Backbone as CSV, one residue per row, in Angstrom:
resi,resn,N_x,N_y,N_z,CA_x,CA_y,CA_z,C_x,C_y,C_z
1,MET,-6.161,-14.056,-26.254,-7.115,-13.838,-25.218,-6.942,-12.443,-24.702
2,PHE,-8.107,-11.752,-24.445,-8.051,-10.381,-24.017,-7.970,-10.312,-22.471
3,ARG,-7.222,-9.260,-22.059,-7.156,-9.060,-20.628,-8.129,-7.990,-20.310
4,HIS,-9.103,-8.236,-19.511,-10.258,-7.354,-19.157,-9.766,-6.499,-17.909
5,THR,-9.996,-5.208,-17.998,-9.789,-4.382,-16.867,-11.105,-3.534,-16.531
6,TYR,-11.499,-3.593,-15.324,-12.744,-2.824,-14.888,-12.390,-1.788,-13.924
7,PHE,-12.889,-0.600,-14.021,-12.753,0.472,-13.202,-14.016,0.707,-12.394
8,LEU,-14.098,0.413,-11.058,-15.221,0.609,-10.223,-15.102,1.910,-9.512
9,HIS,-15.984,2.855,-9.786,-16.027,4.095,-9.022,-16.933,3.972,-7.830
10,LEU,-16.272,4.251,-6.739,-17.032,4.070,-5.421,-17.438,5.478,-4.851
11,LYS,-18.670,5.534,-4.449,-19.216,6.810,-3.839,-19.404,6.509,-2.362
12,PRO,-18.941,7.274,-1.471,-19.013,7.002,-0.013,-20.393,7.219,0.524
13,THR,-20.770,6.447,1.576,-21.924,6.676,2.333,-21.620,7.580,3.496
14,VAL,-22.663,7.998,4.279,-22.394,8.796,5.455,-21.672,8.074,6.480
15,ARG,-21.884,6.701,6.511,-21.235,5.948,7.518,-19.626,5.887,7.215
16,TRP,-19.320,5.793,5.963,-17.887,5.733,5.549,-17.269,7.065,5.912
17,VAL,-17.865,8.168,5.622,-17.375,9.526,5.877,-17.073,9.722,7.318
18,GLY,-17.986,9.151,8.096,-17.869,9.335,9.576,-16.829,8.542,10.240
19,MET,-16.161,7.616,9.521,-15.153,6.728,10.075,-13.844,7.528,10.051
20,SER,-12.963,7.243,11.002,-11.558,7.775,11.038,-10.755,6.991,10.042
21,PRO,-9.549,7.543,9.637,-8.782,6.903,8.633,-8.247,5.439,9.230
22,LEU,-8.088,5.310,10.560,-7.682,4.087,11.141,-8.933,3.113,10.969
23,GLU,-10.088,3.543,11.312,-11.324,2.688,11.203,-11.416,2.227,9.689
24,ARG,-11.257,3.113,8.737,-11.394,2.746,7.344,-10.221,1.738,6.985
25,SER,-9.051,1.888,7.424,-7.975,0.866,7.039,-8.378,-0.498,7.671
26,HIS,-8.898,-0.455,8.923,-9.235,-1.684,9.606,-10.377,-2.427,8.872
27,TYR,-11.365,-1.675,8.471,-12.510,-2.256,7.665,-11.964,-2.951,6.330
28,ILE,-11.128,-2.127,5.651,-10.497,-2.577,4.316,-9.866,-3.976,4.568
29,ALA,-8.923,-3.938,5.574,-8.184,-5.114,5.957,-8.952,-6.329,6.396
30,THR,-9.955,-6.075,7.199,-10.664,-7.209,7.746,-11.920,-7.606,7.084
31,GLU,-12.479,-6.736,6.270,-13.806,-7.008,5.541,-13.581,-7.181,3.986
32,LEU,-12.878,-6.248,3.419,-12.818,-6.327,1.955,-11.686,-7.207,1.435
33,PHE,-10.431,-7.112,2.066,-9.400,-7.961,1.551,-9.687,-9.510,1.560
34,PRO,-10.272,-9.914,2.568,-10.671,-11.463,2.544,-11.659,-11.770,1.364
35,VAL,-12.494,-10.883,1.025,-13.343,-11.112,-0.140,-12.539,-11.194,-1.452
36,PHE,-11.656,-10.220,-1.601,-10.781,-10.237,-2.841,-9.922,-11.479,-2.839
37,ALA,-9.425,-11.958,-1.664,-8.500,-13.036,-1.560,-9.145,-14.370,-2.068
38,ARG,-10.472,-14.371,-2.075,-11.171,-15.597,-2.554,-11.142,-15.774,-4.021
39,PHE,-10.625,-14.745,-4.769,-10.621,-14.667,-6.273,-9.188,-14.281,-6.652
40,PRO,-8.272,-15.231,-6.569,-6.907,-14.947,-6.944,-6.597,-14.707,-8.324
41,THR,-7.494,-15.036,-9.266,-7.269,-14.746,-10.650,-7.823,-13.310,-11.056
42,VAL,-8.278,-12.589,-10.123,-8.757,-11.156,-10.312,-7.762,-10.306,-9.523
43,MET,-6.980,-9.532,-10.229,-5.980,-8.633,-9.559,-6.720,-7.297,-9.284
44,MET,-6.443,-6.811,-8.040,-7.166,-5.578,-7.564,-6.115,-4.555,-7.164
45,ARG,-6.417,-3.227,-7.472,-5.687,-2.129,-7.003,-6.757,-1.115,-6.576
46,PHE,-6.319,-0.363,-5.475,-7.082,0.765,-5.075,-6.496,2.018,-5.418
47,PHE,-7.337,3.117,-5.798,-6.792,4.417,-6.057,-7.673,5.486,-5.284
48,ASP,-7.092,6.437,-4.650,-7.803,7.452,-3.973,-8.264,8.510,-5.047
49,GLY,-9.580,8.874,-4.918,-10.006,9.913,-5.911,-10.654,11.029,-5.284
50,GLU,-10.869,11.095,-3.970,-11.592,12.144,-3.318,-10.783,13.524,-3.404
51,TYR,-9.631,13.471,-3.814,-8.831,14.695,-3.777,-9.128,15.393,-5.157
52,TYR,-9.529,14.659,-6.148,-9.601,15.216,-7.474,-11.044,15.221,-8.071
53,SER,-11.998,14.582,-7.387,-13.365,14.544,-8.082,-14.383,14.453,-6.859
54,PRO,-15.384,15.265,-6.882,-16.511,15.102,-5.916,-17.389,13.970,-6.117
55,GLN,-17.352,13.366,-7.419,-18.243,12.338,-7.670,-17.701,10.943,-7.259
56,VAL,-16.480,10.773,-6.903,-15.826,9.446,-6.580,-14.981,9.644,-5.393
57,CYS,-15.056,8.722,-4.420,-14.105,8.772,-3.302,-12.852,7.884,-3.592
58,ASP,-13.205,6.757,-4.168,-12.114,5.803,-4.503,-12.420,5.082,-5.855
59,VAL,-11.378,4.555,-6.386,-11.574,3.699,-7.706,-10.887,2.465,-7.435
60,VAL,-11.461,1.338,-7.681,-10.978,0.003,-7.692,-10.841,-0.487,-9.055
61,MET,-9.497,-0.897,-9.358,-9.220,-1.410,-10.637,-9.077,-2.975,-10.562
62,LEU,-9.915,-3.706,-11.302,-9.849,-5.078,-11.362,-9.286,-5.582,-12.780
63,GLU,-8.384,-6.462,-12.709,-7.855,-7.057,-13.958,-7.955,-8.540,-13.920
64,THR,-8.439,-9.097,-15.142,-8.533,-10.625,-15.075,-8.725,-11.116,-16.567
65,ASN,-8.381,-12.327,-16.775,-8.724,-13.054,-17.878,-9.939,-14.011,-17.647
66,ASP,-10.332,-14.078,-16.419,-11.178,-15.025,-15.865,-12.568,-14.357,-15.564
67,LEU,-13.349,-14.298,-16.634,-14.697,-13.512,-16.400,-15.655,-14.177,-15.359
68,PRO,-15.759,-15.450,-15.352,-16.602,-16.040,-14.275,-16.048,-15.678,-12.869
69,ALA,-14.772,-15.627,-12.638,-14.248,-15.204,-11.333,-14.665,-13.679,-11.021
70,TYR,-14.552,-12.872,-12.048,-14.941,-11.385,-11.964,-16.364,-11.282,-11.582
71,HIS,-17.270,-12.112,-12.213,-18.692,-12.060,-11.913,-18.930,-12.594,-10.430
72,ALA,-18.247,-13.614,-10.163,-18.409,-14.075,-8.690,-17.870,-13.133,-7.731
73,LEU,-16.843,-12.468,-8.029,-16.293,-11.467,-7.111,-17.349,-10.290,-6.907
74,LEU,-17.890,-9.829,-7.951,-18.978,-8.757,-7.873,-20.118,-9.218,-6.975
75,ASP,-20.534,-10.505,-7.294,-21.664,-11.073,-6.371,-21.201,-11.056,-4.897
76,ALA,-19.952,-11.488,-4.684,-19.454,-11.510,-3.270,-19.414,-10.138,-2.654
77,LEU,-19.004,-9.118,-3.383,-18.925,-7.819,-2.944,-20.411,-7.307,-2.627
78,ALA,-21.364,-7.596,-3.533,-22.727,-7.269,-3.254,-23.372,-7.902,-1.916
79,ALA,-22.847,-9.126,-1.623,-23.283,-9.770,-0.459,-22.536,-9.307,0.799
80,SER,-21.484,-8.534,0.634,-20.719,-8.130,1.744,-21.311,-6.798,2.262
81,SER,-20.584,-6.234,3.271,-21.071,-5.000,3.841,-20.550,-3.786,3.147
82,LEU,-20.036,-3.957,1.964,-19.468,-2.795,1.106,-20.533,-1.782,0.874
83,SER,-21.766,-2.286,0.600,-22.816,-1.264,0.241,-23.171,-0.366,1.443
84,GLU,-22.874,-0.806,2.654,-23.036,0.047,3.814,-22.120,1.167,3.840
85,MET,-20.951,1.010,3.225,-19.806,1.888,3.247,-19.685,2.730,1.980
86,CYS,-19.800,2.047,0.782,-19.698,2.752,-0.430,-20.622,2.109,-1.445
87,GLY,-21.137,3.068,-2.338,-21.873,2.456,-3.487,-21.036,2.477,-4.776
88,ILE,-21.298,1.534,-5.523,-20.517,1.445,-6.902,-21.460,2.359,-7.818
89,SER,-20.816,3.551,-8.153,-21.577,4.490,-9.023,-21.428,4.239,-10.459
90,HIS,-20.287,3.565,-10.846,-20.055,3.300,-12.232,-19.043,2.145,-12.331
91,ILE,-19.204,1.244,-13.322,-18.264,0.245,-13.658,-17.852,0.541,-15.193
92,ILE,-16.615,0.807,-15.391,-16.116,1.055,-16.700,-15.322,-0.181,-17.143
93,PRO,-15.897,-0.939,-18.122,-15.161,-2.062,-18.570,-14.231,-1.790,-19.768
94,THR,-13.087,-2.305,-19.752,-12.065,-2.031,-20.813,-11.501,-3.320,-21.198
95,VAL,-10.842,-3.388,-22.320,-10.066,-4.478,-22.892,-8.710,-3.947,-23.231
96,GLU,-7.695,-4.598,-22.847,-6.345,-4.195,-23.087,-5.962,-4.593,-24.480
97,SER,-5.392,-3.623,-25.267,-4.876,-3.892,-26.620,-5.815,-4.648,-27.531
98,SER,-7.100,-4.347,-27.486,-7.979,-5.039,-28.348,-7.739,-4.642,-29.768
99,MET,-7.346,-3.511,-30.072,-7.177,-3.069,-31.497,-5.995,-3.913,-32.200
100,GLU,-4.960,-4.112,-31.349,-3.882,-4.890,-31.918,-4.327,-6.295,-32.214
101,SER,-5.127,-6.872,-31.345,-5.710,-8.187,-31.689,-6.620,-8.195,-32.853
102,TYR,-7.442,-7.196,-32.933,-8.398,-7.053,-34.168,-7.495,-6.887,-35.478
103,GLU,-6.386,-6.033,-35.415,-5.690,-5.865,-36.649,-4.902,-7.156,-37.052
104,ALA,-4.598,-8.004,-36.015,-3.796,-9.190,-36.286,-4.738,-10.392,-36.796
105,MET,-6.092,-10.144,-36.819,-6.969,-11.165,-37.257,-6.800,-11.357,-38.814
106,PRO,-6.839,-12.595,-39.306,-6.791,-12.787,-40.740,-8.022,-12.195,-41.401
107,VAL,-7.707,-11.761,-42.704,-8.903,-11.190,-43.376,-9.583,-12.320,-44.219
108,SER,-10.905,-12.325,-44.052,-11.657,-13.378,-44.794,-11.851,-12.961,-46.252
109,SER,-11.791,-14.025,-47.080,-12.027,-13.741,-48.491,-13.484,-13.857,-48.889
110,GLU,-14.282,-14.200,-47.939,-15.686,-14.327,-48.167,-16.358,-12.879,-48.362
111,GLN,-17.433,-12.884,-49.062,-18.127,-11.602,-49.291,-18.818,-11.221,-47.924
112,PRO,-18.862,-9.907,-47.631,-19.465,-9.485,-46.445,-20.961,-9.783,-46.459
113,PHE,-21.567,-9.889,-45.305,-22.970,-10.225,-45.210,-23.751,-9.161,-45.647
114,SER,-24.790,-9.342,-46.342,-25.728,-8.299,-46.897,-27.100,-8.617,-46.467
115,LEU,-27.828,-7.560,-45.902,-29.203,-7.634,-45.487,-30.083,-7.909,-46.681
116,GLU,-29.778,-7.330,-47.827,-30.610,-7.511,-49.024,-30.612,-8.947,-49.570
117,GLU,-29.509,-9.700,-49.356,-29.477,-11.024,-49.766,-30.225,-12.046,-48.884
118,SER,-30.411,-11.582,-47.540,-31.068,-12.492,-46.704,-32.518,-12.391,-46.657
119,VAL,-33.073,-11.392,-47.385,-34.600,-11.189,-47.299,-35.220,-12.065,-48.413
């Protein structure tokens, strides 16, 4: 089974930029963490990005084997007040060690599919 990791790039709104660090911490603790807590099979980590890139203020990393929970989490975030604070500018999906899994797959002795044969 593949472990899926998603990197969500967040872009701040004017409202977020206008908040003090204390107000931001309070918002994350009271508004965002409860949303993430509803999906315990999706591990979340936050990274600061504003010091290194003008395109992104923060990056959220989500890891899971439970794709329905990941989808439900994104729906819950869309229904939350997150869009008033930050927009999701990019979602970069990745799969951990997929090449190792691919190389471990048994090789089939069947002939490869040919388009010419199917016509």
